[in-house]
Every structure is written in structure tokens, then in C-alpha cells.
LOKEVO-251018 format. One record per residue (C-alpha): x, y, z; residue in one letter. Coordinates in Angstrom, 3 decimals. Each point is the difference from the previous one (the first is absolute). Layout:
BEGIN
px,py,pz,type
X,Y,Z,a;
...
This chain:
BEGIN
px,py,pz,type
65.216,90.647,34.290,x;
2.348,0.946,2.825,x;
3.693,0.291,-0.677,x;
1.775,-2.264,2.473,x;
2.779,1.297,2.202,x;
2.956,-2.278,0.695,x;
-0.407,-0.433,3.772,x;
-2.916,0.562,2.342,x;
-0.250,-0.416,3.767,x;
-2.951,-0.834,2.237,x;
0.080,-0.441,3.742,x;
-2.015,-1.493,2.832,x;
0.097,-2.300,3.016,x;
-2.139,-2.625,-1.790,x;
-1.146,-1.537,3.294,x;
-2.218,-1.928,-1.429,x;
0.665,0.320,-3.753,x;
-3.526,0.443,-1.393,x;
-1.817,0.757,-3.232,x;
0.089,3.802,0.485,x;
3.792,-0.291,0.287,x;
-0.054,-2.011,-3.218,x;
-2.076,2.704,-1.707,x;
2.545,2.648,1.083,x;
2.987,-2.063,-1.155,x;
-1.534,-0.931,-3.355,x;
-0.979,3.638,-0.683,x;
3.628,1.010,0.631,x;
1.397,-2.924,-2.014,x;
-2.017,1.104,-3.028,x;
2.004,3.250,0.058,x;
3.533,-1.364,0.246,x;
2.240,-2.656,-1.497,x;
1.364,-1.087,3.396,x;
-1.790,0.441,3.308,x;
1.711,0.049,3.366,x;
-2.282,-0.913,2.890,x;
1.329,1.607,3.154,x;
-1.044,-1.806,3.134,x;
-0.354,2.141,3.115,x;
0.693,-1.371,3.497,x;
2.450,-2.615,-1.331,x;
1.256,-0.835,3.497,x;
-3.377,-0.080,1.818,x;
1.640,1.598,3.032,x;
-3.199,1.613,1.190,x;
-3.730,-0.553,-0.159,x;
0.048,-3.807,-0.210,x;
-3.796,-0.063,-0.211,x;
0.083,2.252,-3.071,x;
3.062,-1.777,-1.469,x;
-0.587,-3.730,0.422,x;
1.967,-1.115,-3.065,x;
3.745,0.122,-0.542,x;
1.613,1.752,-2.941,x;
0.701,-3.379,-1.603,x;
-3.573,-1.261,0.462,x;
-1.385,3.157,-1.605,x;
2.643,-0.232,-2.747,x;
-1.180,-3.506,-0.880,x;
-3.690,0.910,0.164,x;
0.408,3.021,-2.268,x;
2.283,-1.793,-2.446,x;
-2.350,-2.979,-0.363,x;
-3.078,2.213,-0.324,x;
1.535,2.235,-2.673,x;
1.204,-2.941,-2.047,x;
-3.444,-1.627,0.351,x;
-1.482,3.257,-1.362,x;
2.310,-0.257,-3.026,x;
2.741,2.472,0.940,x;
3.330,-1.222,-1.367,x;
2.471,-0.590,2.854,x;
2.798,1.920,-1.717,x;
-2.217,3.104,-0.083,x;
-0.187,0.547,3.762,x;
2.171,-0.055,3.099,x;
-0.962,0.012,3.666,x;
2.276,1.891,2.379,x;
-0.070,1.251,3.592,x;
-0.965,3.657,0.292,x;
0.709,1.598,3.379,x;
-2.529,2.849,-0.167,x;
0.669,0.871,3.656,x;
3.500,0.995,-1.116,x;
-0.542,2.179,-3.079,x;
3.724,0.692,-0.320,x;
0.469,-3.723,-0.782,x;
-2.689,-0.377,-2.675,x;
2.350,0.594,-2.922,x;
2.241,-2.821,1.238,x;
-2.761,-2.371,-1.145,x;
-1.698,1.644,-2.978,x;
1.311,2.196,-2.824,x;
-0.424,3.769,0.060,x;
-0.916,0.086,-3.706,x;
-3.068,-2.222,0.445,x;
-3.591,1.223,-0.002,x;
-1.580,-0.459,3.435,x;
-3.643,-1.031,-0.285,x;
-2.470,0.655,2.793,x;
-3.657,-0.351,0.832,x;
-1.272,2.803,2.209,x;
-2.724,-1.055,2.436,x;
0.893,1.670,3.301,x;
2.399,2.313,1.846,x;
2.710,-2.679,0.195,x;
-0.017,-0.290,-3.801,x;
0.289,3.788,-0.277,x;
3.017,-0.095,2.339,x;
1.625,-2.610,-2.281,x;
-0.611,2.176,-3.044,x;
1.524,3.001,1.806,x;
2.976,-2.123,1.101,x;
0.713,-1.177,-3.549,x;
-0.309,3.542,-1.309,x;
2.320,1.261,2.753,x;
2.542,-2.587,-1.197,x;
-0.436,1.455,-3.531,x;
-1.400,-3.266,-1.353,x;
-2.326,-0.100,-2.979,x;
-3.465,-1.000,1.204,x;
-3.257,-0.966,-1.652,x;
-3.267,-0.378,1.847,x;
-1.906,-2.942,-1.448,x;
-3.246,0.380,1.968,x;
-1.499,2.418,2.508,x;
-2.718,-1.354,2.265,x;
-1.551,1.003,3.280,x;
0.691,-2.370,2.913,x;
-3.580,-1.307,-0.293,x;
0.548,-0.914,-3.671,x;
3.408,-1.613,0.556,x;
-1.357,-3.543,0.001,x;
1.191,-2.939,2.063,x;
3.069,0.465,2.172,x;
2.569,-2.358,1.463,x;
-1.248,0.882,3.493,x;
-3.529,-1.082,-0.914,x;
1.250,-3.265,-1.469,x;
2.171,-0.713,3.062,x;
-3.029,0.698,2.201,x;
-2.111,-2.421,-2.067,x;
2.670,-2.675,0.280,x;
0.290,0.519,3.772,x;
-3.781,-0.284,0.405,x;
-0.232,-3.102,-2.183,x;
-2.013,1.821,-2.656,x;
0.212,-0.583,-3.748,x;
2.825,1.992,-1.649,x;
1.009,-2.027,-3.052,x;
-1.892,2.294,-2.397,x;
2.229,2.982,0.874,x;
3.380,-1.507,-0.933,x;
1.535,-1.646,-3.065,x;
-0.479,-3.777,0.041,x;
3.748,-0.580,0.302,x;
0.137,2.208,3.121,x;
-2.870,-1.869,1.632,x;
1.641,-3.344,-0.816,x;
3.382,1.216,1.313,x;
-1.415,1.165,3.328,x;
-2.123,-3.104,0.555,x;
2.632,-2.533,-1.102,x;
2.512,1.435,2.468,x;
-2.455,0.549,2.852,x;
0.748,3.736,0.034,x;
-3.583,0.842,0.892,x;
0.844,-1.381,3.460,x;
2.624,2.728,0.445,x;
-2.667,2.643,-0.634,x;
-2.349,-1.717,2.431,x;
2.723,-0.205,2.674,x;
0.976,3.656,-0.500,x;
-3.640,1.001,0.455,x;
-0.359,-2.178,3.089,x;
3.169,1.477,1.515,x;
-1.157,3.554,-0.734,x;
-3.389,-0.709,1.615,x;
1.765,-1.367,3.091,x;
2.243,3.087,0.203,x;
-3.081,2.234,-0.319,x;
-1.559,-1.958,2.892,x;
3.101,0.591,2.144,x;
-0.165,3.757,-0.692,x;
-3.534,0.260,1.443,x;
């Protein structure tokens, strides 16, 4: 049995929070008493198509999904994590935590190198090739925009949250706007 550390940290944009994200978070949670979930792109200042949900919407989706999966609310926190500004990371998460990562591509390797450069303790949970990564938020957003089935890729609470608030329309509108802009560039 693994000895649990006090605090662990995971990170991601979670645009759309899906079951592979849940797998990553639960694997990290098994290794620590308290897990901090660092949310990248908290301000959604760029890439609206890739970042359709606000920090608060993602906060609620992740919180509800984790609690639905049986994670005790007092055992996790969700905080902004400005990965574009590495010098600010430790304003949001503790230096003494263990930083858990999945390595699937070059971007993940850059994150590992960044954490190591900041002298943070890291642990790689899984290493996979990009082809073995599984479903991605981009693929789910594309399915939503095309009106395809996507419910099977996300926790039930996330699906219910998005549908009950009509947030799938935001993804559809972002896609439509991007297609129009592409047309103008021709």
C-alpha cells in the first residue's frame, strides 16, 4: 500500500472535464491526503474556442463530479493555476506538495521540466503515447459542436451541468464563429 503524502497537486484546463481527467485526479488523490486541483487558463483571455467554460463553471463541474465519485469535499481544493506565468505558480499552490503528472506529449514534458526547474517534487503517474492518450477535451468539444453523442466521455454530473445550463450552445457558437473567421481568411 502506498504511503500518502500530505498534499498533492494536479493541473489542467479541464475544458471539458471528462473521464480521463477523472482517472488522472483519482490516481493522484489515492497518493495524498489533500489534493489541490490547479486550473489553467482561469481567465479565458485567449483561445475562446478551446476555453468555452469559465473558471467558476469548471470549478462547479469538477467539484460535483468528484463528490459524486465519492471524494470527500474536505480532501480537495480547486484553485487557479496561471501556468503561463510560472513565477506565480507558488502563489496558488504550496512548494512542499507533490506535483502529479501524466506524460502523453511534448507539452506534458514541458510541464514536467517546468516543475523540476522550480525545484518542485514531481511524480509521473502515467506515460502514454499521444495515440494511447484516450479522449480529449478538444474531441468532446468537436462532438458537441457537430451534434454528436458525447455523454459517455464525461461524468454524469458534468453532462447534466452543461445541458441544464445550455452551455453546449456556447461551444456550438464558438465553432460557428471560428468557421466564419476561417471563411473570411480565404
